[in-house]
C-alpha positions in Angstrom: 0.0 0.0 0.0 1.0 3.7 0.1 1.4 4.1 -3.7 1.5 7.8 -4.5 -0.3 9.1 -7.6 0.8 12.5 -9.0 -0.6 15.0 -11.5 0.5 18.3 -12.9 -2.4 20.6 -12.1 -3.0 24.3 -12.1 -4.5 26.2 -9.1 -7.8 26.5 -11.0 -7.9 22.8 -11.8 -7.1 22.1 -8.1 -10.0 24.2 -7.0 -12.4 22.4 -9.4 -11.1 19.0 -8.3 -11.4 20.0 -4.6 -15.1 21.1 -5.1 -16.0 17.9 -7.0 -14.4 15.7 -4.5 -16.1 17.5 -1.6 -19.5 17.3 -3.4 -18.9 13.5 -3.6 -18.6 13.4 0.2 -14.8 13.3 0.6 -13.9 16.3 2.8 -10.7 17.9 1.6 -9.6 21.5 2.0 -6.3 23.3 1.7 -3.1 22.2 0.2 -2.4 19.1 2.3 -4.0 16.8 4.8 -5.5 13.4 5.5 -9.1 12.3 5.1 -11.1 9.1 5.4 -14.1 8.0 3.4 -15.9 4.7 3.2 -13.1 2.8 5.0 -10.2 4.3 3.0 -7.8 6.9 4.3 -5.8 9.1 1.9 -3.2 11.8 2.2 -2.9 14.6 -0.3 -0.4 17.4 -0.9 -0.6 20.2 -3.5 2.4 22.6 -4.0 0.8 24.9 -6.7 1.9 22.7 -9.6 1.8 19.1 -8.5 -0.9 17.2 -6.7 0.1 14.0 -4.9 -2.4 11.6 -3.4 -1.4 8.5 -1.4 -3.8 5.8 -0.2 -2.7 5.1 3.4 -5.3 2.4 4.1 -8.2 0.7 2.5 -10.5 -2.3 3.1 -8.8 -5.6 2.2 -8.4 -6.1 -1.6 -9.8 -2.6 -2.3 -6.6 -0.4 -2.6 -6.6 -0.6 -6.5 -10.3 0.3 -6.6 -9.7 3.3 -4.4 -6.7 4.4 -6.4 -8.8 4.2 -9.6 -11.7 6.2 -8.1 -9.2 8.9 -7.1 -7.6 8.9 -10.5 -11.1 9.1 -12.2 -12.1 12.0 -9.9 -8.9 14.0 -10.5 -8.9 13.3 -14.3 -12.6 14.3 -14.5 -11.8 17.6 -12.9 -8.8 18.1 -15.2 -10.8 17.4 -18.3 -13.8 19.6 -17.3 
């Protein structure tokens, strides 16, 4: 576990992604932190150009599913 996914992302894209993720029930705010949702815990960090998200824990056999859901959410925000 603890695989980090990274994306190059503008501040505007980050704001869009943050709003979409919060609307989906995953509470994130600010440039870094840790949050839990539906049994998964993730850590994120954004430095103004790069967003990194790491799955810290997830239900057994679900880490890859959680990573895919994260990637889909971020990519959805990046692609409008």
